[in-house]
Backbone bond lengths (Angstrom), bond angles and torsions (degrees), N, CA, C in turn:
res aa  C-N    CA-C-N  psi(-1)  N-CA   C-N-CA  omega(-1)  CA-C   N-CA-C  phi
1 M - - - 1.412 - - 1.498 106.00 -
2 G 1.392 117.18 125.89 1.409 116.63 173.60 1.532 108.22 170.14
3 L 1.542 111.18 164.39 1.457 119.87 -179.95 1.405 106.54 -109.05
4 Y 1.419 119.04 158.73 1.388 125.27 177.84 1.560 112.51 -142.91
5 V 1.321 115.06 160.60 1.432 122.40 172.81 1.384 113.12 -111.51
6 S 1.283 126.96 124.82 1.430 128.78 178.38 1.506 110.35 -103.82
7 R 1.300 117.59 136.49 1.488 126.40 177.11 1.497 110.27 -131.49
8 G 1.255 113.60 138.14 1.449 117.70 175.74 1.537 112.53 93.79
9 F 1.362 114.02 179.60 1.449 119.22 -179.17 1.501 112.35 -137.27
10 G 1.309 121.53 156.16 1.423 126.55 -178.64 1.581 114.65 59.41
11 G 1.417 111.06 -128.64 1.454 117.08 -174.38 1.583 111.53 -78.29
12 G 1.474 112.54 -9.24 1.457 118.15 -174.75 1.542 107.68 -98.38
13 T 1.352 124.19 12.48 1.307 122.89 -174.11 1.540 108.41 -76.92
14 V 1.357 115.54 140.82 1.425 126.03 -177.54 1.481 108.02 -119.48
15 I 1.397 118.28 125.51 1.449 120.10 179.43 1.526 107.56 -119.94
16 T 1.282 115.18 120.54 1.523 120.56 172.97 1.473 114.23 -123.79
17 P 1.341 111.46 148.49 1.522 113.64 -178.76 1.488 113.36 -63.34
18 W 1.261 117.05 151.87 1.511 122.92 179.49 1.465 107.02 -127.93
19 L 1.472 112.82 136.14 1.438 118.91 176.97 1.606 103.04 -127.18
20 P 1.434 110.83 156.96 1.545 115.48 178.33 1.651 105.51 -55.76
21 G 1.241 109.93 140.89 1.465 121.54 -174.28 1.501 118.63 90.04
22 D 1.392 119.73 -12.89 1.419 126.20 -179.78 1.550 106.25 -75.93
23 P 1.301 123.30 144.92 1.401 125.11 -179.47 1.508 112.26 -62.33
24 G 1.267 119.66 156.81 1.554 127.65 -170.66 1.339 118.76 67.19
25 E 1.301 117.19 -160.66 1.460 124.09 -174.41 1.510 109.27 -131.60
26 P 1.342 118.21 142.97 1.429 119.28 174.49 1.385 110.33 -70.52
27 N 1.284 113.96 147.26 1.568 123.28 177.01 1.597 109.79 -128.75
28 R 1.259 120.21 -2.09 1.424 120.20 176.21 1.607 111.04 -141.89
29 A 1.277 112.78 154.92 1.503 115.85 -174.29 1.589 108.82 -151.01
30 D 1.305 111.58 158.81 1.480 118.97 -176.69 1.571 111.11 -71.40
31 T 1.320 114.40 -26.59 1.493 120.39 -174.74 1.612 107.43 -132.21
32 K 1.266 109.54 158.35 1.561 118.74 174.07 1.375 108.57 -61.60
33 H 1.351 118.87 -46.40 1.436 121.65 -173.88 1.573 112.22 -58.84
34 E 1.345 113.72 -40.96 1.432 120.61 179.03 1.572 111.36 -67.61
35 L 1.276 115.05 -38.92 1.508 121.74 -179.74 1.576 104.12 -65.13
36 V 1.255 122.59 -53.36 1.433 122.24 177.90 1.464 116.71 -54.72
37 S 1.383 116.21 -43.17 1.369 124.22 -169.22 1.579 111.86 -80.39
38 C 1.390 115.04 -38.11 1.467 121.82 -168.62 1.479 116.08 -107.70
39 C 1.398 114.42 -30.62 1.429 117.82 -176.55 1.394 117.61 -94.99
40 P 1.337 124.32 122.58 1.434 120.51 -173.49 1.523 109.20 -65.17
41 R 1.357 114.22 144.07 1.433 122.48 177.53 1.451 108.71 -66.02
42 L 1.386 118.85 150.65 1.412 123.35 173.85 1.547 108.49 -78.28
43 T 1.252 113.67 143.71 1.577 118.30 171.32 1.454 109.79 -74.31
44 P 1.470 115.89 119.02 1.394 120.49 176.87 1.526 113.25 -48.49
45 S 1.263 117.20 139.22 1.550 121.44 178.06 1.461 107.45 -110.12
46 P 1.260 118.78 159.88 1.470 121.97 179.05 1.560 113.18 -62.00
47 C 1.471 120.68 143.01 1.383 122.54 173.79 1.463 115.45 -49.39
48 H 1.405 118.12 141.97 1.478 115.91 -178.65 1.506 108.41 -83.00
49 N 1.315 121.46 -7.45 1.506 123.03 178.44 1.488 109.63 -64.60
50 A 1.327 121.48 122.50 1.407 121.37 178.70 1.583 113.39 -58.40
51 G 1.301 114.94 136.25 1.464 121.59 -179.66 1.522 115.80 79.37
52 C 1.380 117.91 5.41 1.395 117.16 174.93 1.558 113.20 -100.95
53 D 1.384 116.41 135.81 1.370 118.21 -175.68 1.613 113.19 -99.92
54 N 1.281 109.18 1.72 1.546 114.01 -178.47 1.513 108.55 -70.06
55 M 1.371 115.35 160.60 1.480 121.06 168.70 1.561 109.50 -92.95
56 R 1.306 116.30 133.29 1.466 120.73 -171.56 1.654 108.75 -68.92
57 R 1.146 112.36 153.77 1.565 122.39 -170.74 1.542 107.48 -71.99
58 V 1.330 110.85 143.08 1.429 120.10 173.27 1.486 109.97 -133.11
59 H 1.384 117.98 125.50 1.477 122.72 -176.93 1.537 110.78 -143.29
60 A 1.281 115.04 165.07 1.511 121.76 175.84 1.525 106.34 -80.27
61 G 1.299 116.89 144.09 1.395 123.55 176.97 1.407 114.66 -159.12
62 R 1.395 120.29 172.91 1.370 123.05 173.26 1.563 115.07 -82.06
63 S 1.372 113.32 147.81 1.533 119.73 177.85 1.503 106.10 -73.69
64 R 1.363 112.83 158.91 1.437 124.16 178.75 1.497 114.56 -89.08
65 E 1.442 114.27 -10.93 1.370 119.24 175.87 1.567 111.69 -76.82
66 G 1.438 113.66 174.14 1.348 117.71 175.83 1.447 120.60 -56.86
67 M 1.408 108.91 -32.12 1.545 119.81 174.15 1.488 109.14 -68.76
68 R 1.217 119.74 119.77 1.591 119.78 176.64 1.514 105.45 -88.88
69 L 1.361 113.69 89.77 1.498 121.97 -177.14 1.562 106.12 -119.07
70 W 1.261 117.32 144.34 1.409 124.02 173.45 1.518 113.39 -80.93
71 R 1.374 110.60 141.40 1.550 114.79 179.55 1.495 106.90 -150.65
72 W 1.350 116.08 163.83 1.366 122.24 170.02 1.568 109.43 -81.32
73 M 1.371 114.73 121.90 1.436 115.98 -174.44 1.446 108.34 -109.54
74 P 1.298 123.35 114.78 1.563 126.81 171.63 1.398 107.32 -75.94
75 G 1.371 118.44 132.69 1.492 120.36 167.73 1.452 110.04 -93.52
76 N 1.447 117.27 156.52 1.435 120.68 -178.15 1.482 110.11 -68.64
77 D 1.332 122.07 -35.39 1.477 127.98 -179.21 1.459 112.91 -114.62
78 C 1.378 113.17 152.22 1.483 117.13 175.59 1.547 110.22 -72.16
79 E 1.281 109.21 170.45 1.510 119.24 -167.62 1.556 102.92 -65.02
80 R 1.369 121.53 -43.96 1.354 124.26 -178.02 1.518 111.19 -52.94
81 C 1.307 116.48 -51.20 1.419 122.65 -175.06 1.582 115.83 -70.54
82 Q 1.426 113.57 -27.08 1.321 120.77 173.53 1.547 111.82 -74.12
83 N 1.448 118.50 -42.03 1.407 116.62 171.06 1.482 117.72 -66.74
84 L 1.292 117.47 -33.69 1.498 120.45 174.89 1.503 111.19 -59.86
85 R 1.342 120.29 -37.22 1.448 124.50 179.17 1.427 111.36 -77.27
86 A 1.355 118.19 -38.68 1.469 120.46 -172.87 1.570 110.79 -79.38
87 H 1.325 117.22 -37.51 1.501 119.25 -170.92 1.539 110.35 -98.80
88 H 1.379 119.67 -24.92 1.362 118.21 -177.25 1.575 116.97 -125.94
89 G 1.330 110.55 1.97 1.443 117.59 174.78 1.546 112.79 61.67
90 L 1.370 116.62 31.44 1.554 118.63 -179.41 1.487 105.98 -129.27
91 E 1.388 110.05 148.82 1.409 119.29 169.33 1.526 109.97 -89.68
92 L 1.285 114.77 164.16 1.550 117.59 178.83 1.490 114.13 -53.22
93 A 1.283 116.70 -43.61 1.437 123.82 -177.83 1.583 112.40 -63.97
94 E 1.277 112.30 -35.83 1.492 116.50 176.76 1.574 110.34 -71.07
95 L 1.387 118.39 -36.19 1.391 121.20 174.64 1.586 115.65 -63.35
96 V 1.347 113.75 -38.86 1.359 121.47 174.78 1.444 111.49 -66.41
97 A 1.335 119.26 -40.81 1.530 122.40 179.45 1.579 109.29 -58.48
98 I 1.335 115.63 -43.00 1.417 122.09 177.43 1.560 109.68 -59.80
99 W 1.187 114.60 -45.50 1.506 121.60 176.66 1.459 114.68 -57.10
100 E 1.394 114.56 -40.95 1.476 120.75 -178.36 1.633 107.77 -73.61
101 T 1.303 116.27 -41.13 1.432 125.12 178.86 1.501 111.51 -53.55
102 Q 1.390 116.06 -42.29 1.464 122.35 174.91 1.392 119.38 -75.54
103 G 1.361 116.70 -0.18 1.460 119.96 179.90 1.523 111.88 79.11
104 R 1.389 112.97 23.13 1.409 120.81 -178.34 1.535 114.99 61.23
105 R 1.325 114.12 28.00 1.409 116.45 -176.92 1.625 109.39 -134.24
106 C 1.265 113.98 162.94 1.369 124.64 179.52 1.524 109.36 -64.26
107 Y 1.353 116.74 128.48 1.560 116.60 -172.37 1.554 108.24 -75.11
108 C 1.310 120.43 -10.49 1.425 120.34 179.99 1.520 113.10 -94.43
109 C 1.326 112.11 -52.32 1.500 115.82 -172.15 1.511 109.67 -110.84
110 S 1.367 120.63 -3.71 1.523 120.68 -176.95 1.495 119.84 73.63
111 K 1.459 115.14 0.23 1.402 121.06 178.67 1.579 109.46 -56.63
112 E 1.310 122.10 141.49 1.432 127.22 178.90 1.541 106.98 -62.48
113 L 1.328 118.78 134.22 1.522 120.75 178.75 1.626 105.58 -109.81
114 C 1.259 113.11 148.90 1.486 122.80 168.87 1.436 112.28 -62.62
115 D 1.287 113.60 156.74 1.562 122.97 177.54 1.537 102.90 -64.00
116 P 1.413 124.92 125.25 1.312 121.92 179.21 1.544 115.98 -69.08
117 S 1.326 114.12 -20.80 1.425 120.97 -179.29 1.536 112.10 -72.68
118 V 1.363 117.56 -14.05 1.491 120.72 -178.93 1.502 107.95 -103.09
119 A 1.375 114.86 132.62 1.471 118.31 -176.51 1.629 104.79 -72.79
120 T 1.324 113.48 128.03 1.505 119.19 174.82 1.430 109.45 -133.70
121 T 1.402 117.18 175.75 1.382 121.79 174.19 1.471 109.44 -65.88
122 W 1.414 116.64 154.90 1.471 120.68 -169.05 1.574 110.81 -69.54
123 R 1.370 116.81 -19.14 1.442 114.05 178.33 1.599 114.78 -79.97
124 R 1.426 116.25 -11.18 1.428 123.66 174.52 1.439 114.16 -105.72
125 Q 1.317 122.95 2.69 1.406 124.30 -178.99 1.571 110.16 -74.38
126 A 1.317 109.57 155.90 1.508 112.91 172.51 1.525 108.44 -92.88
127 V 1.356 116.02 111.47 1.385 123.93 -170.35 1.557 111.17 -82.43
128 I 1.239 124.59 140.23 1.457 130.50 175.59 1.551 101.81 -80.87
129 D 1.372 118.70 119.22 1.387 120.21 -177.30 1.589 102.37 -109.25
130 H 1.273 113.61 142.20 1.505 118.30 177.97 1.523 109.89 -142.65
131 D 1.406 117.17 159.29 1.423 124.39 -176.72 1.523 108.55 -81.30
132 H 1.342 110.50 114.33 1.548 116.27 -179.47 1.555 113.36 -69.36
133 R 1.385 113.88 -20.45 1.412 112.97 174.01 1.536 119.08 -68.63
134 I 1.368 112.34 -25.93 1.501 120.36 173.50 1.543 112.82 -85.31
135 C 1.291 119.63 -47.68 1.321 129.59 177.46 1.475 109.68 -128.94
136 P 1.398 118.41 101.21 1.360 121.86 -176.18 1.531 114.67 -76.00
137 Q 1.381 122.23 -3.48 1.372 121.91 -172.36 1.593 110.25 -75.09
138 K 1.305 116.48 151.63 1.462 121.25 177.66 1.575 106.73 -87.98
139 N 1.367 113.91 156.39 1.479 122.99 177.37 1.648 106.35 52.95
140 H 1.212 121.12 50.78 1.425 126.31 -172.36 1.508 108.59 -151.86
141 S 1.326 111.88 146.70 1.583 114.16 171.79 1.539 106.49 -162.96
142 C 1.208 116.01 153.36 1.539 120.39 175.05 1.589 107.21 -145.32
143 E 1.350 114.78 -175.20 1.498 112.57 -170.76 1.548 109.12 -77.20
144 R 1.379 115.29 -14.56 1.508 115.68 175.30 1.417 112.03 -75.60
145 C 1.296 116.49 -45.26 1.541 120.22 -166.84 1.554 111.30 -98.59
146 R 1.273 115.23 -14.90 1.637 115.61 -168.85 1.710 103.27 -74.29
147 R 1.317 106.32 131.13 1.500 115.73 -178.67 1.542 114.54 -101.29
148 G 1.422 113.22 -29.95 1.470 119.40 178.00 1.423 106.08 147.86
149 L 1.434 115.08 -174.81 1.337 124.02 -179.86 1.626 108.48 -93.78
150 A 1.341 111.65 133.66 1.565 115.30 -178.02 1.540 109.37 -127.52
151 C 1.359 116.15 166.19 1.341 117.84 174.69 1.674 103.27 -81.47
152 H 1.313 111.44 175.84 1.464 118.42 -177.93 1.443 113.32 -66.57
153 G 1.410 118.22 -39.51 1.346 121.10 -176.85 1.503 114.14 -71.38
154 C 1.395 122.09 -35.72 1.350 125.21 178.56 1.552 107.64 -73.99
155 N 1.313 119.95 -34.96 1.451 122.66 -176.61 1.543 110.79 -65.89
156 T 1.247 116.53 -36.24 1.460 122.94 -172.80 1.478 115.96 -99.20
157 H 1.360 121.13 -13.87 1.391 122.26 -173.76 1.576 105.49 -133.85
158 E 1.296 125.39 -68.70 1.423 125.06 -163.65 1.580 104.53 -67.90
159 L 1.344 122.19 -49.25 1.439 120.76 -174.27 1.450 109.21 -68.73
160 G 1.370 119.56 -32.68 1.492 119.53 174.64 1.537 114.45 -63.77
161 A 1.212 113.43 -39.07 1.468 121.64 -177.48 1.629 104.78 -69.95
162 S 1.249 117.83 -42.00 1.447 123.87 177.47 1.468 111.17 -59.38
163 T 1.353 120.30 -47.08 1.458 121.64 175.98 1.509 111.00 -62.23
164 R 1.365 118.22 -38.35 1.539 114.41 176.35 1.431 111.69 -68.12
165 R 1.342 122.56 -34.09 1.484 123.47 -176.92 1.603 105.88 -65.69
166 L 1.219 124.45 -27.17 1.472 127.75 179.91 1.537 111.15 -60.23
167 M 1.348 115.05 -25.84 1.370 116.77 -173.77 1.523 115.05 -89.89
168 V 1.400 115.59 -1.45 1.411 120.58 -178.82 1.467 106.54 -120.16
169 I 1.479 113.55 114.37 1.501 124.26 175.19 1.452 110.47 -82.33
170 P 1.403 118.59 121.72 1.466 122.03 -179.50 1.481 111.83 -62.26
171 D 1.266 120.81 149.99 1.431 127.59 177.64 1.544 117.76 -77.51
172 S 1.487 113.90 -34.96 1.311 118.83 -173.39 1.568 114.07 -86.67
173 S 1.289 125.03 157.87 1.467 126.41 -174.51 1.615 101.06 -67.50
174 D 1.278 124.65 -51.22 1.403 125.89 -174.17 1.564 110.43 -61.00
175 G 1.346 115.43 -41.48 1.501 117.82 175.31 1.559 111.68 -63.48
176 L 1.282 118.95 -36.69 1.437 122.61 -174.32 1.667 104.80 -71.69
177 V 1.310 114.96 -40.95 1.472 113.95 -179.81 1.591 111.21 -58.53
178 R 1.466 117.05 -41.95 1.372 123.67 179.95 1.527 104.34 -66.11
179 W 1.239 124.36 -46.49 1.442 130.23 -174.65 1.598 109.38 -56.20
180 L 1.338 113.71 -44.70 1.452 119.12 -176.43 1.544 108.74 -72.39
181 E 1.338 118.77 -31.03 1.427 120.07 174.35 1.409 113.30 -70.87
182 F 1.440 116.43 -30.61 1.447 118.78 -175.87 1.518 113.89 -76.19
183 I 1.388 112.59 -31.98 1.503 116.92 -175.80 1.517 109.77 -77.53
184 G 1.259 119.46 -18.53 1.465 119.85 179.13 1.541 113.44 80.48
185 P 1.339 112.03 166.75 1.528 119.20 -177.69 1.445 114.14 -59.60
186 G 1.431 115.73 -36.79 1.526 119.44 -178.62 1.423 113.95 -58.51
187 E 1.405 116.75 -44.46 1.499 120.11 -175.07 1.544 108.60 -80.08
188 R 1.342 116.73 -24.34 1.385 119.21 -176.52 1.631 105.37 -73.08
189 D 1.271 118.86 -31.94 1.438 122.83 174.07 1.455 112.99 -70.99
190 R 1.311 117.79 -36.40 1.457 117.01 176.32 1.572 112.71 -69.54
191 L 1.443 112.42 -33.09 1.433 115.58 177.67 1.539 110.45 -67.07
192 R 1.316 120.54 -40.36 1.419 123.39 172.32 1.473 113.86 -55.22
193 Q 1.359 117.10 -48.50 1.542 120.44 175.10 1.496 109.92 -57.38
194 A 1.267 121.34 -41.94 1.500 119.38 -178.93 1.542 110.41 -64.38
195 L 1.345 119.26 -43.88 1.422 123.92 176.01 1.562 111.20 -53.08
196 T 1.281 112.56 -40.18 1.533 117.02 -177.28 1.469 114.46 -79.53
197 L 1.392 116.47 -30.99 1.508 121.63 -171.10 1.516 109.02 -90.63
198 F 1.353 112.84 -36.41 1.545 116.93 -171.91 1.544 112.42 -125.10
199 P 1.363 118.52 60.03 1.373 120.60 -173.34 1.518 112.71 -67.10
200 E 1.406 119.76 -30.48 1.393 122.37 -174.10 1.538 109.88 -126.04
201 Q 1.354 120.05 28.89 1.426 126.14 -178.37 1.559 108.80 -69.93
202 P 1.399 119.54 115.47 1.336 116.24 -178.81 1.621 110.77 -76.52
203 V 1.322 113.74 155.49 1.517 118.80 178.66 1.546 107.83 -141.26
204 R 1.202 116.96 157.68 1.511 115.68 -179.40 1.526 110.89 -108.02
205 R 1.349 116.86 118.93 1.340 120.86 -178.53 1.644 109.71 -78.01
206 V 1.327 116.25 127.69 1.411 122.51 179.45 1.495 108.90 -95.35
207 S 1.342 113.95 125.71 1.400 115.26 178.42 1.628 113.88 -84.71
208 R 1.312 121.15 167.01 1.532 116.50 -179.48 1.607 109.21 -63.88
209 R 1.210 121.83 -27.14 1.458 121.17 179.85 1.505 107.58 -66.07
210 Q 1.326 118.77 -41.60 1.484 120.96 179.66 1.572 107.07 -67.58
211 S 1.284 117.04 -42.29 1.558 114.12 -176.62 1.463 110.15 -64.59
212 R 1.356 116.35 -20.21 1.549 111.78 178.41 1.601 109.17 -95.59
213 G 1.249 116.87 6.08 1.382 117.59 169.45 1.614 110.36 104.33
214 E 1.365 114.11 -7.11 1.454 113.42 176.14 1.533 115.63 -74.32
215 R 1.250 112.83 153.43 1.578 119.34 -173.60 1.505 102.86 -80.45
216 G 1.255 111.97 152.10 1.540 118.59 175.27 1.567 107.30 165.13
217 P 1.376 112.83 150.60 1.609 110.87 -178.07 1.537 107.02 -73.98
218 G 1.298 114.32 154.20 1.374 125.56 -179.86 1.647 106.85 -104.85
219 E 1.405 115.38 134.03 1.397 114.90 -175.91 1.543 109.30 -81.37
220 V 1.422 120.65 131.85 1.455 118.43 173.93 1.462 112.46 -92.90
221 I 1.163 118.30 122.82 1.469 122.62 174.03 1.456 113.55 -121.38
222 P 1.387 115.69 160.65 1.605 114.23 173.71 1.499 112.00 -71.74
223 L 1.193 120.70 144.46 1.475 128.92 176.81 1.559 106.74 -65.08
224 F 1.306 116.30 -50.03 1.361 121.78 -177.96 1.540 112.06 -141.63
225 D 1.283 121.16 135.77 1.425 126.10 -175.66 1.476 107.96 -127.63
226 L 1.308 122.59 89.41 1.499 126.68 -172.60 1.503 106.21 -68.99
227 G 1.354 118.53 -30.65 1.511 118.94 178.36 1.340 119.58 -77.67
228 A 1.390 120.73 -3.10 1.332 122.89 179.11 1.480 112.95 -70.72
229 D 1.376 121.16 148.84 1.411 132.07 177.23 1.483 109.70 -77.50
230 N 1.317 119.03 108.85 1.403 119.90 -174.32 1.424 111.84 -98.21
231 A 1.325 118.01 7.01 1.505 122.08 -177.83 1.588 111.06 -70.17
C-alpha cells in the first residue's frame, strides 16, 4: 500500500515513493482506491482528432512498467472517436463526408441531421444505419452493410420494419411487383441466385401455434420448386 510520484516519459520514467508532507502530488498508487482517494484527477483535454469538440477520455489503468501501479491514463482521442474507429472503421472526417454527401439529411425520411462532429443528445445524433442481414452485430457497420446516416426514429422503427417486410413475399401479382421494386436490384439478384442454387431446398413452415410455444407438427415444404407449373 503506497503512493508514488512519476516523472518523465517512456524509458526515462522515474518513480519514487510519496508520503504526506513530501513536495508535489502523487500520481500513482498501489490500489485503485488509493488512486481515486489521494491522487488528483487529470483535467480532460480536447480530443486530438481534428474537427472534434469532445474532451478526450480519462480513466484509471495499469502502468506499462514492471511496477503494477494504478494511474490516470489520458487517451489521445475521445470515447466517441475511439468507438467510431473500433466499431465502424471510420474517422470523424469520413463520417462528416457521408453527412455532407447525403445533403445533411436522413437518407430515409430526409429529416435534417445535426453535424456529426458536434456532440449532441442521442436523440438528435446522426445514426449509422446498417443492414442486419449482412452484419447482424449491434453498434457495428462496414462498407458491405452500411446503408447511410439516419435519424433516430428511422433507425429504430421505419428501417427495422422495412427489413422485416423483406421477409414476407406478397401473394397477389400487384403486391409482388411493388415488393420487387421495394427490395431493389441488389436483393433481386440475391433472389435469383437462391432460385438457382437451392431449387429443392426443404424448409419447415412454423404455424402460429408453434410460434406461441404450443406443440404441433410443422409442415416441411420445398423452398423453391422450379419444376412446378406456375400457369
